[in-house]
LONUDREN-218167 format. One line per field, with one value per residue: residue number from 1; z, x, y of N, C-alpha, C, O in turn. Coordinates in steps of 0.001 Angstrom, whole numbers, plus 524288, in hexadecimal, padded with zeros to 5 digits. Atoms other than C-alpha are relative to their C-alpha. Example, Ala and Ser with C-alpha at 12.3 -4.5 7.8 and 13.67 -1.06 7.14 Angstrom:
<rs>
n: (1_2);
n.Z: (80000_7FFC4);
n.X: (8037A_7FCCC);
n.Y: (7FB5A_7FB5A);
ca.Z: (81E78_81BE4);
ca.X: (8300C_83566);
ca.Y: (7EE6C_7FBDC);
c.Z: (80000_802DA);
c.X: (80384_7FCFE);
c.Y: (804B0_80442);
o.Z: (80299_80383);
o.X: (80790_7FEFB);
o.Y: (8049D_80896);
</rs>
This chain:
<rs>
n: (1_2_3_4_5_6_7_8_9_10_11_12_13_14_15_16_17_18_19_20_21_22_23_24_25_26_27_28_29_30_31_32_33_34_35_36_37_38_39_40_41_42_43_44_45_46_47_48_49_50_51_52_53_54_55_56_57_58_59_60_61_62_63_64_65_66_67_68_69_70_71_72_73_74_75_76_77_78_79_80_81_82_83_84_85_86_87_88_89_90_91_92_93_94_95_96_97_98_99_100_101_102_103_104_105_106_107_108_109_110_111_112_113_114_115_116_117_118_119_120_121_122_123_124_125_126_127_128_129_130_131_132_133_134_135_136_137_138_139_140_141_142_143_144_145_146_147_148_149_150_151_152_153_154_155_156_157_158_159_160_161_162_163_164_165_166_167_168_169_170_171_172_173_174_175_176_177_178_179_180_181_182_183_184_185_186_187_188_189_190_191_192_193_194_195_196_197_198_199_200_201_202_203_204_205_206_207_208_209_210_211_212_213_214_215_216_217_218_219_220_221_222_223_224_225_226_227_228_229_230_231_232_233_234);
n.Z: (8000E_800B9_7FB58_7FF16_7FDC8_7FC38_7FE55_7FBD0_7FDE3_7FA1F_7FE82_7FCC4_7FA3D_7FF76_803F5_8042F_7FF8A_80056_8056C_80307_7FE3F_802A5_8053B_80045_7FE86_8044C_80408_802BC_8004F_7FDB2_7FEF9_7FBE3_7FFDB_7FAFC_7FE8C_7FD59_80061_7FB60_7FF1A_804E5_7FF88_80419_8045A_804EB_80392_7FD26_8019B_7FD51_80286_7FBB9_8019A_7FC35_80402_8002F_80185_80445_805CB_8017A_805F6_8027E_8011E_7FB3B_7FF6E_80417_80594_80047_7FAC4_7FFD3_7FBB6_7FD30_7FBA4_7FE28_7FA21_7FBAE_7FD78_7FAED_7FC4B_7FDE0_7FD54_7FC70_8004B_803D9_7FDC5_8006B_805B7_80348_80522_80151_7FF46_80511_80477_7FFBE_800DF_804C6_802CC_7FF33_8008E_80518_8043F_80066_803BA_805C4_80288_7FFA4_8041E_80543_80152_80057_80469_804CF_7FE3B_7FF36_8049A_8029E_7FD82_80324_7FBD1_7FA56_7FC35_7FCD3_7FAF4_7FC60_7F9E5_7FD4A_7FA45_7FE57_7FF16_804BF_800A2_7FADA_7FD4F_7FB0C_7FDCD_80032_80487_80463_803C0_80264_80305_80498_803CF_801A2_80360_804D8_8022F_8021B_804E3_803AB_801D0_80367_80494_8028D_8026C_804EC_803FB_801E3_801E6_7FD43_7FF3A_7FA4E_7FC2F_7FBD2_7FBE1_7FB32_7FB1D_7FBD2_7FAB5_7FB21_7FCE5_80088_7FC5B_80257_7FD6B_8005B_7FC23_7FA59_7FBF5_7FF17_7FE52_7FC23_7FAF7_80126_7FEFB_805CE_803E5_7FEC1_801A7_805EF_801F0_7FF08_80336_804E8_7FFD8_7FE32_7FAC3_7FFA7_803C6_804BA_80046_80498_803ED_8017C_8047B_80405_8036B_803AF_80388_8034F_80312_803BD_8042C_80379_803C6_7FD9B_7FFE9_80594_800FC_7FC74_800FC_7FD84_7FA50_7FACA_7FD09_7FA99_7FD2C_7FB7C_7FB33_8004D_7FDF4_80401_80125_7FC78_7FAB4_7FCF9);
n.X: (8035F_7FCE8_7FFE1_8051B_7FE75_803FF_7FFC8_8034B_80034_80084_7FE7A_7FBAB_801BA_8052A_8014C_7FD1B_7FB83_8010D_80105_7FB95_7FD3C_801DB_7FEF4_7FA77_7FFD6_8018A_7FC9B_801E3_7FCA5_80365_7FFB3_803AE_80048_8020D_7FCEC_7FB63_7FF56_8021D_7FDA2_7FEF1_7FB9D_7FBC3_800CD_7FE65_8047D_803A3_7FE26_803C3_800DC_801E1_80401_80542_8041C_802FB_7FDE1_7FC7D_80112_7FD67_7FE7E_7FFDB_7FA20_7FD57_802F8_7FE43_802A2_80428_80273_80349_802CF_7FF3A_80315_8006E_8005F_800B5_80432_800EC_803C8_801ED_80440_801C0_80598_8021F_7FFAC_7FA48_7FD91_7FE7B_80068_7FA67_7FF3A_801C2_7FCF5_7FA40_800B9_8006A_7FB86_7FC05_80117_80286_7FC43_7FB10_800E3_8008E_7FBFD_7FC2E_801EC_7FF22_7FAD1_7FECA_8035B_7FCFC_7FC52_80328_801E5_7FB54_7FF19_80329_80424_7FEB1_80456_7FF6B_80295_80027_80131_80424_800A4_804C5_80389_80391_80481_8022C_7FFE6_7FD93_7FF75_7FADE_7FC39_80217_7FBB3_7FD7C_80370_801A8_7FB49_7FFA9_803E9_7FE26_7FC70_80302_8022E_7FBC5_7FDC9_8030C_7FFCE_7FAB3_7FFB5_803A6_7FDEA_7FAD0_8004F_7FECB_7FB06_7FE7E_803F9_7FF33_802E4_7FF41_7FFCB_801BF_7FE39_801D6_7FB86_7FAF1_7FBD3_7FC4A_7FE57_80462_80388_7FDEB_802B8_80492_7FEB7_7FCEC_800CC_80304_80573_80244_7FFFB_80389_804D8_800C0_800B3_8056E_80445_7FF88_801A2_7FBB5_7FE29_7FA12_7FEE8_7FD00_7FADB_7FE1E_80000_805C8_80179_7FBF6_80116_803F9_7FE52_7FC5E_803CC_8025B_7FC9E_7FD35_802AA_803C2_804CB_80162_80598_8026E_7FF0D_8049A_801AE_7FEB5_7FF93_7FF69_7FC6D_8017D_80161_80501_80320_8042F_8042C_800F1_800C6_7FFC2);
n.Y: (7FB20_7FB17_7FC85_7FCAA_7FADB_7FF26_7FADB_7FFFF_7FA4A_80118_80557_800F8_8019C_80308_80482_7FF05_802ED_80522_8018E_7FECA_803D8_804A6_7FFE6_8011A_80590_80379_7FF2C_7FB42_7FB2F_7FC11_7FA43_7FD3D_7FA39_7FEDD_7FACB_80235_8058D_802BE_8058D_802A6_802C8_7FFB9_804A0_7FD1D_7FF7E_7FCD8_7FA50_7FC06_7FAAE_7FC5B_7FC55_7FFCA_8002C_7FB48_7FACF_8016C_8028A_80410_7FF7F_80507_80105_801D8_8055A_8033F_7FFE0_80438_80043_8044D_8003A_7FBAE_80056_7FB28_80137_7FC2B_7FFE8_7FCBA_80171_7FB14_80169_7FC33_7FEA4_7FCE3_7FABB_7FE60_80163_7FBAC_800E8_80055_8054A_802B3_7FF8D_8026E_80563_8015E_7FFEB_804A6_804E0_80041_7FD8D_8023A_80519_7FE89_7FD8F_80429_80260_7FD73_80041_8061D_80294_8017E_804C2_8046C_80152_80296_804F2_803CE_800F8_7FD5E_7FF95_7FBF8_8014E_7FA6B_801FC_7FC6C_80156_80236_7FBA2_7FE15_802CA_800F7_7FB67_80008_7FA0F_7FC6C_801DA_7FCE9_7FED7_80414_8038C_7FCC0_800BE_80509_80112_7FE2B_803BC_804B3_7FE6A_7FEBF_80523_8026C_7FCD2_801AF_8052C_7FF95_7FD0A_8026D_804D8_804B7_8012A_7FE3E_80112_7FC27_8018B_7FDA4_80349_7FCB6_802DC_7FE77_7FDCB_802F2_7FE5E_7FD59_7FA4C_7FC55_8015C_80084_7FD24_8030F_8053E_7FE74_8033C_80505_7FF63_7FDE1_803A1_80459_7FDF2_7FF7C_80588_801F6_7FE05_802D9_8055D_803EE_7FE9D_7FE38_7FADC_80134_7FF6F_7FDA4_80355_800CF_7FCAE_80034_8048C_7FF57_7FC29_8032D_80327_7FCA1_7FDF7_803C2_80305_803C8_7FDEA_7FDF7_7FF98_7FCE7_7FA39_7FD79_80229_7FDB9_805A6_7FF5A_8031D_7FD3B_80375_800F6_7FB36_7FE51_802FF_8047C_7FEB9_804D9);
ca.Z: (7FFE2_7FCAF_80688_80C4B_80FF2_81B2B_81F69_82DB0_83260_84103_84176_84C2E_85809_85C19_85183_84712_84CBD_84E90_84074_83C03_843EB_83DE6_83007_8327B_837BD_82AE5_82308_81F04_81C05_824FA_824C3_83156_830FB_83DDD_845CC_84D59_84D4C_85A9D_85C08_84D88_84D05_845BC_8390C_82B74_82588_82E2F_82907_831A7_82B45_835BF_83394_83BB4_83220_837FC_833E2_82A2C_81B95_818B5_80B4D_80323_7FFE1_80DBB_80CF9_805FE_7F764_7F91D_805AF_8083B_814AE_81B80_829F7_82F7F_83EA7_8453E_84E5C_85A18_8664D_868C7_87349_87A8D_87D1A_872FD_87B9C_87A60_86C04_864E1_85629_8559E_85AFD_85130_8469C_84B2C_84BE4_83ECE_838D7_83EEF_83CA4_82F5A_8284C_82B58_8256A_81935_81724_81AD3_810B4_80644_80790_80796_7FBD0_7F07B_7F769_7FB49_7EE0C_7E8F3_7F18F_7E933_7F5B5_802D0_80EC3_81828_82715_82EFC_83DA5_8445B_851CE_8570B_85B6E_84DDD_84D88_85C61_86262_86D84_876A1_875DF_868CE_85FD4_859BC_856D7_852ED_84933_8435C_842EB_83CC2_8322E_830A4_82EED_82470_81DD2_81DC6_816C3_80CB6_809ED_8079B_7FDFF_7F6CF_7F6BE_7F3FF_7EE4E_7EF85_7FD58_80884_813DC_8213D_82EEA_83CA8_847B6_854F6_86227_86DC0_86AD2_873D1_86CDE_870E1_86BC0_875B1_8819A_888D3_8876D_88C97_89739_8A257_8A4B8_8A884_89B39_893A4_89AB7_8982F_889CD_887FC_88E92_8848D_87963_8772E_87680_88367_87F57_878C2_86B79_868DD_85E9C_857AE_857E9_84E56_84752_842F8_83C45_835E4_830DF_82B24_82480_81E3C_817E9_80D3E_81625_8175D_8087E_80818_81275_81094_81671_823D9_830BA_8397F_84783_85039_85D5D_86703_86205_8671A_85A31_858F8_86492_8716B_87AB9);
ca.X: (8004F_8052A_8080E_7FB5C_7FCB6_7F408_7F1C3_7ECEB_7E8C6_7EA5B_7F20F_7FB9A_7F2FB_7E6AD_7DF9A_7E693_7F384_7EDBC_7E9D9_7F700_7FDFE_7F4E5_7F728_805C0_804DA_7FEB7_80969_80331_809F0_803C0_80307_7FE71_7F9B5_7F8FD_7FE36_807FA_80E58_80A22_80BB0_80F01_81741_824D9_821BF_82792_819E9_81497_814C2_80F9A_80A74_80935_7FC00_7F04F_7E4DB_7DD08_7E684_7F066_7EF20_7F200_7F95E_7F766_80665_809A0_800C9_80442_801CA_7F8B6_7EF4F_7E8C3_7E31C_7DFDD_7DAD1_7D68C_7D7B5_7D6DC_7CC4D_7C646_7BF5E_7B939_7AF0D_7A63B_797D1_7904A_790A5_79F36_7A112_7A867_7A731_7B5D9_7B702_7AD84_7B512_7C209_7BC02_7B6B5_7C309_7CBAC_7C286_7BC17_7C3E2_7D030_7CB8B_7C828_7D421_7DD46_7D527_7D6AB_7E57D_7E54A_7DBDE_7E491_7EDEC_7E2A0_7DCB5_7EACC_7EA9B_7E037_7D876_7D80F_7D11B_7CE4A_7CA4F_7C47D_7C013_7B3AF_7AE1C_7A2DD_79D15_797C3_78E79_78C64_7884D_7911C_79087_79B2A_79F2E_798F1_7A4C8_7AC69_79FE5_79CC1_7AA94_7AB63_79E0F_7A2EA_7AE64_7A4EE_79D93_7AA09_7AEFF_7A2FA_7A2C7_7B192_7AF33_7A4A3_7ACC7_7BA5D_7B4F9_7B91C_7C7A4_7C848_7C048_7BD34_7B80E_7B6CC_7B990_7B17A_7B71C_7B1BF_7BA7E_7C8E3_7D47F_7DBF5_7E343_7D75B_7CE9F_7D742_7CF71_7C3AB_7CB7F_7D2D5_7CFB3_7CCC8_7BF50_7BCFA_7C258_7B9E2_7AE12_7B0E2_7B2E9_7A5DA_79E70_7A2BE_79C7C_7A9A0_7AD71_7BAE7_7C062_7C583_7D3C0_7DBDB_7DDE4_7CEFA_7CD28_7DA73_7D750_7CB11_7D11D_7DBF4_7D1A0_7CB03_7D702_7DB78_7D6E2_7D097_7C56C_7C4D0_7B5EB_7B31B_7B0C3_7A77D_7A651_7A5B8_7AB7F_7A8BC_7B3B5_7ADE6_7AC4C_79EC2_79A0C_7930F_78AAB_78A1D_783B1_78853);
ca.Y: (8001C_80D34_81818_81E12_82C48_830F6_83F53_84070_84E01_84EB1_842AB_845D2_84299_83B5E_83384_83A4F_834E7_827A6_82770_82CB2_821AE_81734_81BCB_81B8D_80E34_8092B_80E85_81B40_828ED_832C1_84184_8473E_85559_85B39_86709_85EE4_851B8_84E1C_83F1F_83BEF_83048_82FDC_828D2_82B45_829CD_83476_84344_84EFA_85B28_865B7_86D09_87123_86E56_87A28_88464_87DFD_87B82_86D88_86D12_860F5_861F6_85E63_851CC_8457A_8440F_83911_8385A_82B20_82E61_83BAB_83C0F_848C3_84734_8549A_8569D_85E03_85B96_868C6_8652A_86E96_872FA_87AB9_886FC_887AE_883E2_88E31_89072_8911E_883AB_87E2E_8845C_87F15_8718F_871B5_876F8_86CA6_86133_864A9_86EC6_8694D_85C21_862CC_86A98_85E2D_85694_860BD_860D8_851A1_84FD1_85045_8459F_83D5E_83DAA_83972_82E01_827CC_82322_82B5A_82D03_83771_8353E_840FE_83FE9_843D4_84041_8386F_8454F_84769_83C68_83B02_847D6_84B7D_8579B_861D8_85C3A_866B3_86C98_860A5_85892_86438_863AB_85553_85430_85CBC_8530F_847D3_84F32_8536E_8453A_840B8_84BFB_84911_83AEE_83D78_8474A_8400B_832A1_8295A_82B69_831DD_82C7F_83503_82F7C_8342D_82E21_832C0_82EDD_8306D_83506_83068_83085_83ADB_84818_84F31_8484F_84859_85203_84975_83DE6_844CB_83B78_82DA0_8318D_838CC_82E09_82459_82CEA_82F02_81FEC_81D38_82514_81BF4_80E79_80835_80EE6_81454_82076_81FC6_81E6D_82538_81865_8151F_82057_82053_8124D_8169D_821A9_81904_81048_81A89_82102_8141B_80B48_80170_80AF1_80D86_80C6B_81584_82416_82E46_8286B_82D40_8218C_82255_81D95_820EA_81545_813CE_82188_8254B_819B1_81063_811F8_807F4);
c.Z: (8001B_804EA_80046_802C4_80234_801C8_8059C_802CA_80592_80179_8036B_8059F_7FF7F_7FB8B_7FBD4_80042_80006_7FA2E_7FD47_80199_7FCE6_7FA4C_7FEE3_8003E_7FB45_7FB46_7FC99_80055_80203_80021_803F9_7FF45_80508_8025D_802FE_7FF64_80419_80090_7FAFA_800E0_7FBA9_7FB9A_7FAC8_7FC9D_80267_7FE77_8038F_7FD51_804EB_7FD82_80453_7FB3C_80100_7FDB9_7FB1B_7FAEA_7FF64_7FA01_7FE7E_7FF17_804E3_801F7_7FBD0_7FAD8_7FF91_80640_7FF6B_80412_802E4_804DF_80216_80596_8042D_801DF_803EA_80375_802B5_80272_80358_7FF63_7FB36_80175_7FF53_7FB4C_7FD71_7FA31_7FD68_8001E_7FC4E_7FB68_7FFD0_7FF51_7FAAF_7FBC1_800D8_7FDA0_7F9D3_7FC0E_7FFB4_7FCCA_7FB1B_7FEBC_8003A_7FB06_7FAC6_7FF35_7FE90_7FB45_7FC04_800F0_800F9_7FAD0_7FC65_801D2_7FDD5_803D9_804FD_80359_803D1_80518_80305_80535_8027C_804DA_80013_8014A_7FB90_7FFA3_804FA_802A9_805D8_80278_7FFA7_7FB0D_7FAA5_7FB9B_7FD22_7FCD9_7FA88_7FBE0_7FD79_7FCC2_7FB52_7FCDE_7FD8C_7FA53_7FBD6_7FE3D_7FC21_7FA68_7FCE1_7FDBB_7FAF1_7FBC7_7FE8C_7FDCC_7F9E0_801BD_805AF_80343_8046D_8043C_80546_804FC_8039B_80502_803E5_802E1_7FF74_802E4_7FC76_802CD_7FF60_803E3_805D6_803C6_80203_80377_80443_805A2_7FF06_80073_7FA4E_7FC47_800B1_7FE70_7FA7B_7FDBE_800B4_7FBB9_7FACE_800F7_800CF_804C9_7FFC0_7FD13_7FBDC_7FFE3_7FAA5_7FBEF_7FDF0_7FB1A_7FBEA_7FCE3_7FBC0_7FBC8_7FBEA_7FBFC_7FB7C_7FC7E_7FC8B_7FCCA_8021C_80042_7FAC3_7FDDD_80398_7FF45_801D3_80469_80497_80454_80592_802F8_80579_804A3_80057_80155_7FC54_7FF68_803A0_805C8_80347_80523);
c.X: (80346_7FF71_7FB09_80167_7FB0E_8015D_7FC43_80097_7FEE9_801D9_80499_7FDC0_7FA90_7FE86_802AB_805F1_7FFBF_7FF9C_80547_80431_7FE44_800CA_805A5_80074_7FF1A_80314_7FEF3_8038B_7FBFF_8023F_7FCC5_8002F_7FD3B_8039D_804C3_80198_7FEAF_801E9_800C8_804DC_8047B_7FF82_8019B_7FBA0_7FC5B_80232_7FC6E_80031_7FD90_7FBC4_7FBA3_7FBC6_7FB46_801A6_803C8_7FE3B_802F2_80107_80081_805EF_80312_7FD73_802DF_7FD2C_7FB9A_7FE7F_7FC6B_7FC7E_80043_7FBD5_8009C_7FE44_7FEFF_7FAA2_7FF40_7FC49_7FE5A_7FA7F_7FDC5_7F9F5_7FF01_8008E_804AC_80216_80080_8001B_80592_8023D_7FDBE_8023E_80433_7FEF1_7FED0_804EA_803AD_7FD42_7FDB6_80364_80530_80013_7FFF2_804E7_804F9_7FE64_80106_8057D_80155_7FDDA_80248_80314_7FC8D_7FD91_804FE_800CF_7FCA8_7FB07_801A6_7FB8C_800F1_7FD00_7FFB5_7FDAF_7FB95_7FFA4_7FA35_7FBAE_7FC8E_7FAEE_7FD4B_8005A_8026F_80005_804C0_80329_7FDE2_8036A_802D4_7FC51_7FF09_80435_8005D_7FB91_80123_80460_7FD81_7FCF8_8037D_80274_7FCA1_7FFA2_804E4_7FFD1_7FCF7_802FA_805BE_7FFB2_8010C_805A3_8020B_7FB5A_8012B_7FBC4_80178_7FFC0_7FE14_80046_7FC2C_8041D_804F8_803D5_80448_801FF_7FB76_7FBD6_80210_7FD69_7FB45_80142_80492_800AA_7FE0D_7FA2B_7FD5B_80071_7FC12_7FA2E_7FECB_7FFE5_7FBA3_7FC7C_80026_7FDB0_8046D_8037B_80568_7FFC8_80306_805E4_801D6_7FFAA_7FA4A_7FE7A_80426_7FF1E_7FBD4_80151_803E1_7FD66_7FE56_80354_80299_7FCB5_7FC80_7FADA_7FE96_7FA93_7FD24_800AB_7FA9C_7FD31_80244_8006D_8007D_80347_7FFFF_7FDFD_7FA2B_7FBF0_7FBBE_7FB1C_7FDFE_7FE79_80081_7FDAA);
c.Y: (8049A_80352_802D0_8050D_8020B_80648_7FFB8_805A0_7FEDE_7FB07_7FFE0_7FF42_7FDAE_7FBDE_80149_7FC90_7FA17_7FDEB_80079_7FA6D_7FA95_8000A_7FF34_7FA61_7FC6B_801BD_8058F_804E7_80352_804CF_8014F_80676_80177_80489_7FE21_7FA72_7FD4A_7FA9B_7FD4A_7FD42_8014F_7FC09_802D5_800E9_803DC_80600_80376_8055B_802CF_8037F_7FFE6_801DA_804F6_804F3_7FEDD_7FEB9_7FB58_7FF96_7FA2A_7FEAE_7FD3A_7FA98_7FB8F_80066_7FD0F_7FF93_7FB6C_800B4_80641_7FFC2_805DC_7FF98_804B6_7FFF9_80338_7FDD9_804F1_7FE9B_804B3_80143_803F5_805D8_8022F_7FFAC_8053B_7FEEE_7FF0D_7FA56_7FC91_80054_7FD22_7FA02_7FE40_80121_7FBC9_7FAB1_7FFCC_802A0_7FE8B_7FABE_80193_801D2_7FB04_7FC7B_8023E_80028_7F9F8_7FDE3_7FE07_7FA10_7FB91_7FDEA_7FC2F_7FA94_7FC2B_7FED5_80260_8003E_8038C_7FE63_80595_7FD1C_8039A_7FEF8_7FD51_80370_80201_7FCFB_7FEF6_80580_7FFCA_80572_801E7_7FEF5_803BF_80195_7FBED_7FC7F_80279_7FE87_7FA96_7FDA4_801F5_7FCD7_7FB5F_80129_800E3_7FA65_7FD37_802E7_7FEE0_7FAFD_7FF8E_802CA_7FD8B_7FA47_7FFBF_7FF22_8019A_7FF0F_80396_7FDDB_802E6_7FCA9_803D1_7FD65_80278_8015D_7FC0E_801D1_80200_8058F_8030F_7FF0A_7FFCF_802CC_7FD4C_7FA9E_80114_7FD66_7FAC9_7FFB9_801A0_7FB87_7FADC_80142_7FF7A_7F9F4_7FDD0_8018D_7FCBD_7FA12_7FC39_8017C_800A5_804E8_7FE69_80114_80257_7FB5D_7FDAB_80354_800C1_7FB80_80114_803BD_7FE16_7FCFA_802F2_80285_7FBEC_7FCD3_7FC2F_8022A_80276_8006F_80332_80603_8026C_7FEC4_8028F_7FB28_80114_7FC4D_80190_7FC62_7FE60_803DA_80167_7FD3E_7FBEF_801FD_7FAFA_8009A);
o.Z: (802B4_8084E_7FC70_8068E_7FF94_8023C_8055A_804BB_8070C_804DB_802E9_8096A_7FB55_7FA6B_7F966_7FCB4_7FE3A_7F8AE_7F9C0_7FE28_7FB1D_7F822_7FAC5_7FC91_7FAD5_7F6D8_7F892_803E3_7FFBA_80160_80376_7FE9D_80667_8001A_8035A_7FDA8_80366_80121_7FB12_802A8_7F7B7_7FC38_7F9F2_7F8FD_8014A_7FF1C_80423_7FC7A_80726_7F9B4_8072C_7F90C_7FD74_7FC50_7F7B8_7FACC_7FF84_7F6E2_8010F_7FFAA_8047D_80627_7F816_7FA58_7FC89_809A4_7FC08_80397_803DE_8041A_80224_8067A_808AE_7FF14_8052A_801D0_8074D_7FF8D_805A3_7FB14_7F92B_7FE14_7FEDA_7FAA8_7FCA6_7F8B6_7F92A_7FCC4_7FA23_7F885_7FBDF_7FCB6_7F8E7_7F7F1_7FD07_7FB29_7F77A_7F844_7FB88_7F9AB_7F804_7FB00_7FCB6_7F801_7F6EC_7FA8A_7FBB9_7F9A0_7FA92_7FDE2_7FFC3_7F9FE_7F98D_7FF25_7FEDC_802B8_806C5_80201_80531_80468_803F5_805C8_802E4_8073D_7FCB9_800A8_7FC2D_7FEC5_804EA_80414_8094F_7FFAA_7FF8C_7FA72_7F62D_7F702_7F856_7F8A8_7F67E_7F7AA_7F8B7_7F9E2_7F7A1_7F812_7F959_7F6AB_7F755_7F9B7_7F8D0_7F653_7F822_7F980_7F723_7F745_7FA0E_7FB24_7F745_80423_80770_80244_8058D_80325_805C8_80505_803F7_80631_802E1_8006C_800A8_80366_7FAB7_80662_8033D_8051D_8098A_80836_80694_805A2_804F3_808EF_7FB4C_7FE89_7F85A_7F96B_7FD35_7FCD1_7F8A1_7F9EB_7FD7D_7FA93_7F7C1_8053D_803D5_805AF_8031C_7FAEB_7FC7E_80216_7F6D7_7F7D3_7F967_7F782_7F778_7F81E_7F749_7F75A_7F752_7F779_7F6EC_7F803_7F922_7FDF8_7FF9C_7FFA5_7FA8F_7F9A1_80377_7FEE1_801D9_80521_8054A_805FD_8073C_802D1_80739_807D4_80441_80111_7FDE3_7FE95_8025E_80830_802EB_8082F);
o.X: (80751_7FC32_7F966_8045A_7F707_805EB_7F7B1_804A0_7FB95_7FF96_807D5_800B0_7F829_80175_80420_8079E_8035C_80164_8063E_806DE_80169_80111_80717_8027F_80160_801A0_80147_806C8_7F7CB_806DC_7F800_8043A_7F8C7_807A7_80869_7FE1B_7FE2A_806AA_7FFFA_808E5_80380_800F2_8009B_7FC02_7F7AF_806C3_7F7CD_80445_7F989_7FCFF_7FAAD_7FB8D_7F857_7FEA6_803F1_7FA77_807BD_7FD60_80329_80751_80715_7FE9B_805A3_7F8C3_7F82C_801E5_7F906_7F852_8049B_7F72E_804D4_7F98F_7FD92_7F728_8032C_7F8BC_7FF9F_7F6AD_800F1_7F806_802BD_80172_80506_8068D_7FCDE_800F7_80667_80522_8006D_8027A_80552_80201_800D5_8059D_805C3_8001D_7FDBD_80548_80781_80390_802D3_806AE_80841_801F8_80213_806A6_8050D_7FF72_801AB_802BC_7FE22_7FD29_8042E_8033D_7FD76_7F68B_80601_7F6F8_8057C_7F8BF_8035E_7FCF9_7FBBB_803D0_7F6E8_7F70D_7F8C4_7F6CB_7F8AF_8049E_8010C_80149_80870_807B5_7FEBC_802BC_802F5_7FDC3_7FEBE_80363_8008A_7FC6C_8005A_804B9_7FEFD_7FCD7_80238_803E8_7FEAE_7FF66_804B5_80202_7FE58_8027D_8075C_8033F_80011_806CE_8062C_7F72D_80585_7F715_8058A_7FC74_7FFBD_7FD2E_7F94D_8083A_804A8_80432_807C3_7FF5F_7FA3D_7F92E_7FF1F_7FDB8_7F9C4_7FDE5_80819_803D6_7FB4B_7F7C3_7F978_7FCC7_7FA7C_7F71D_7FABB_7FD2F_7FA13_7F900_7FC77_7FE6F_8043F_80782_80830_7FBDC_8066E_80773_7FEE9_7FD48_7F97E_7FC17_802BB_7FF65_7FC8B_7FF7C_803F7_7FF0F_7FF4D_801B3_8059F_7F80C_7F88A_7F740_7FB79_7F9DF_7F855_80516_7F673_7F88A_806BB_7FC82_8049E_80255_803E3_7FAD1_7F826_7F738_7F739_7F6EF_7FA21_80156_7FD49_7FD8C);
o.Y: (804B9_80247_80534_804C3_80223_807C3_7FE3F_80760_7FBBA_7F877_7FC59_7FF90_7FDBD_7F83A_7FD66_7F9CA_7F77A_7F9B6_7FD5A_7F865_7F76A_7FBC1_7FD2D_7F80D_7F833_8008E_806C9_804DF_803D1_8055A_800FC_808FB_80044_805D7_8013D_7F79F_7F890_7FA25_7F88D_7FF2D_803E1_7F77D_80776_8040B_803B2_8075A_8024C_807C4_8016C_8062A_7FC25_80621_8065B_8086F_80246_7FBBC_7FBAB_7FFC9_7F715_7FA1C_7FA9C_7F888_7FCD3_8023F_7FE89_7FF4D_7FBBE_7FE5C_80813_7FED1_8082A_7FF32_803D2_7FE2B_805B5_7FB0E_80595_7FE40_8077F_8005B_80632_80925_806F4_80158_80848_7FA70_7FCF1_7F875_7F938_7FC7D_7FA9E_7F75F_7FA44_7FE49_7F9BB_7F7B6_7FB9A_80059_7FF21_7F9A4_7FF45_7FF5E_7FB34_7FB63_7FF90_80018_7F8DB_7F9A9_7F97C_7F65D_7F730_7F931_7F865_7F768_7F78A_80026_80162_7FFA4_8044E_7FC41_8088E_7F864_80864_7FF0F_7FE52_8024D_804E8_7FF45_7FD98_80736_7FCC2_80924_7FED1_80066_80232_80058_7FC3E_7FAA1_7FFE3_7FC5B_7F9E7_7F9E1_7FEFA_7FCC2_7F98D_7FE0B_7FFCA_7F9A9_7FA67_8005E_7FE20_7FA55_7FCF5_80130_7FE1F_7F86C_803AA_7FB22_7FFE0_8013A_8054A_7FDD4_80568_7F92A_80850_7F9E9_80630_801C8_7F768_80696_7FF2D_80767_805A5_802DB_7FEF1_800FA_7FD72_7F7F4_7FDE2_7FEDE_7F982_7FC07_7FF91_7FA4D_7F7F3_7FDEE_7FDB2_7F8E3_7FA99_7FE71_7FD3C_7F7FD_7F87C_7FF04_7FE9E_806AA_7FB14_8050F_80211_7FC1A_7FC46_80134_801ED_7FC07_7FF72_80356_7FF81_7FCFE_801C9_80322_7FD76_7FCD6_7FB1A_7FF0A_8061E_80298_80323_807DE_80002_7FFC0_80434_7F8EA_802E5_7F797_803C8_7FE14_7FC71_802F6_801ED_7FF7B_7F95D_80503_7F76C_7FCE3);
</rs>
């Protein structure tokens, strides 16, 4: 099999890092786009492009000439009651989660087409399909991500597949405030039918599957990886 080139935006921590490590382990060549190297491993097949997707322009010339898979991993957990919700915070969530995904795809599009068959993975949240208090801003932004995913899947078929992973609470640096004590961890685990919190690898494994040819007949899907929260009442 020829070398597979992947771009992981936000691939230096959390789920993005987990996905980066899985793609490297399968022999892929991975370009990580992120603000800092954080915990990136030392690997000759790993390349780091320093950029903030909310401020910087991503140039196609800085990316591989062919891209077999693009993962857009940045996200936010901006939680709070409606009375304190600021328009600036909602705009920031939308810019990061939706506009950033579009601009990264636009920079990658020619190289994805050059690959012949390619795949993009976006990330949503269980809070889009399962109404949760205090989640108005992030649910609105990620709801837009789900609509964007379906629209792009239709527009870019048949050569580029686009799918979305919708996790519940996962043990990442982004969620550390929600999991700051044993009591909080136990309470959060209890909310899920499977009675545990998601791990980075739970989510990264599905993203890897969607980026590779083994999922070659899947596009336009929102896949819940959420311990059963979106569909099961135990």
